[in-house]
C-alpha positions as CSV (number, residue, x, y, z in Angstrom):
1,Q,190.9,153.2,110.3
2,V,188.9,150.1,109.6
3,Q,190.1,146.9,108.1
4,L,187.7,144.5,106.3
5,V,188.5,140.8,105.6
6,E,186.2,138.8,103.4
7,S,185.9,135.0,103.1
8,G,183.8,132.7,101.0
9,G,183.0,132.9,97.4
10,G,184.0,130.5,94.7
11,L,182.5,128.6,91.7
12,V,178.9,127.4,91.9
13,Q,176.3,126.2,89.4
14,P,173.2,128.2,88.5
15,G,170.6,127.7,91.2
16,G,173.2,127.0,93.8
17,S,174.1,128.8,97.0
18,L,177.1,130.5,98.5
19,R,177.8,132.4,101.7
20,L,180.2,135.3,102.1
21,S,181.5,136.6,105.4
22,C,183.3,139.8,106.3
23,A,185.1,140.6,109.5
24,A,185.8,144.2,110.6
25,S,188.5,145.4,112.9
26,G,190.0,148.8,113.9
27,S,187.7,151.7,114.7
28,I,184.7,149.5,114.7
29,F,182.9,151.4,117.4
30,S,182.2,154.2,114.9
31,I,180.7,151.8,112.3
32,N,177.0,151.9,111.6
33,T,176.2,150.7,108.1
34,M,178.0,147.7,106.5
35,G,177.3,146.1,103.2
36,W,178.2,144.2,100.2
37,Y,178.9,145.6,96.7
38,R,179.9,143.8,93.5
39,Q,181.6,144.6,90.3
40,A,181.3,142.5,87.2
41,P,183.9,142.8,84.3
42,G,183.3,146.0,82.3
43,K,180.6,147.2,84.7
44,Q,180.5,149.7,87.6
45,R,180.5,148.6,91.2
46,E,177.0,148.3,92.5
47,M,175.4,148.0,95.9
48,V,174.1,144.5,96.7
49,A,172.9,144.8,100.2
50,T,173.5,146.9,103.3
51,I,172.6,146.5,107.0
52,T,172.8,149.0,109.8
53,R,173.9,148.3,113.4
54,A,170.2,148.2,114.3
55,G,169.5,145.5,111.6
56,I,167.8,147.6,109.0
57,T,168.5,146.1,105.6
58,N,168.4,147.3,102.1
59,Y,168.7,145.2,98.9
60,A,169.3,145.8,95.3
61,Y,166.2,144.9,93.3
62,S,168.0,142.2,91.4
63,V,168.8,140.2,94.5
64,K,165.7,140.7,96.6
65,G,164.2,137.4,97.8
66,R,167.4,135.5,96.9
67,F,170.1,137.1,99.0
68,T,170.1,137.7,102.8
69,I,172.5,140.0,104.6
70,S,173.1,139.4,108.3
71,R,175.1,141.0,111.0
72,D,176.7,140.0,114.3
73,N,177.5,143.1,116.2
74,A,179.3,141.3,119.0
75,K,181.7,139.7,116.5
76,N,181.8,142.7,114.1
77,T,181.0,140.5,111.2
78,I,178.5,140.5,108.4
79,G,177.4,137.7,106.1
80,L,175.7,137.4,102.8
81,Q,173.7,134.2,102.1
82,M,173.2,133.9,98.3
83,N,170.6,131.5,97.1
84,S,169.2,130.7,93.6
85,L,172.4,132.1,92.1
86,K,172.3,133.2,88.4
87,P,175.1,133.6,85.9
88,E,174.5,137.4,86.1
89,D,175.5,137.3,89.8
90,T,179.1,136.6,88.7
91,A,181.3,139.3,90.0
92,V,183.9,140.3,92.5
93,Y,182.1,140.9,95.8
94,Y,183.4,143.6,98.2
95,C,182.6,144.2,101.8
96,N,182.1,147.9,102.6
97,T,181.7,150.2,105.5
98,Y,182.2,153.9,106.0
99,L,182.9,156.5,108.6
100,L,181.4,160.0,108.8
101,S,183.7,162.6,110.2
102,G,182.8,165.8,108.4
103,S,182.9,163.8,105.2
104,R,182.3,160.2,104.2
105,R,185.3,157.9,104.1
106,D,184.7,154.4,102.6
107,Y,186.6,151.3,103.5
108,W,186.7,148.2,101.3
109,G,187.7,144.6,101.7
110,Q,190.1,143.0,99.2
111,G,187.2,141.4,97.2
112,T,186.2,137.8,96.7
113,Q,185.3,136.2,93.3
114,V,181.9,134.6,92.9
115,T,181.4,132.7,89.6
116,V,178.1,131.2,88.7
117,S,178.5,128.9,85.7
118,S,177.6,125.4,84.6
């Protein structure tokens, strides 16, 4: 079992910045990849950025160059620095990880709202 707790988010004007954080607890020794996903109203949940324990990152094309994912393995946390925010970045952002034990089991945080609006 893995528990994920997010913090950060809020309301920001276009062009502004926000930082999200996620802390993992539980069976954290089995975790490799952690990441951020988002879901806007009426849309499917989509991957924003992921990072492996070794620090290999992957970004959605729409956020490349604007968002930066980071990880602190000692503290079992990940962060998402979001710069140059756009209204289309408005969504609920979820922290994610998964365990592989025969099959994949995903774990999600409770979600945090990010609203980009003037």
